[in-house]
C-alpha angles and dihedrals in degrees: 000000000000113000096238096060097069090045090062096035091240116186100218096197092051090048091052090050088061095046099097130127091250091052091050089051091051091051088052091052092049091048091054092047091052091049092051103039125058094189090063089058089051089053092048091052096041097110135040090237091058092046090051092049092051091048091052090049091052092049092048092047091050091048090051092048091052092048089060092063 
């Protein structure tokens, strides 16, 4: 199992359940909305818990990117 999954307590089966083409399309739509709308970013960052979750996501993404090299 990749090292980053236990660090974030990822449920692999649940993650695979979400990995459908429709889910990926929905993520794409949300990504475009975030890119186009500053108020959405304000909502996302409204609480410390959300900020912490986004920070963990960034750290995990960075760790994954570095592990590919």
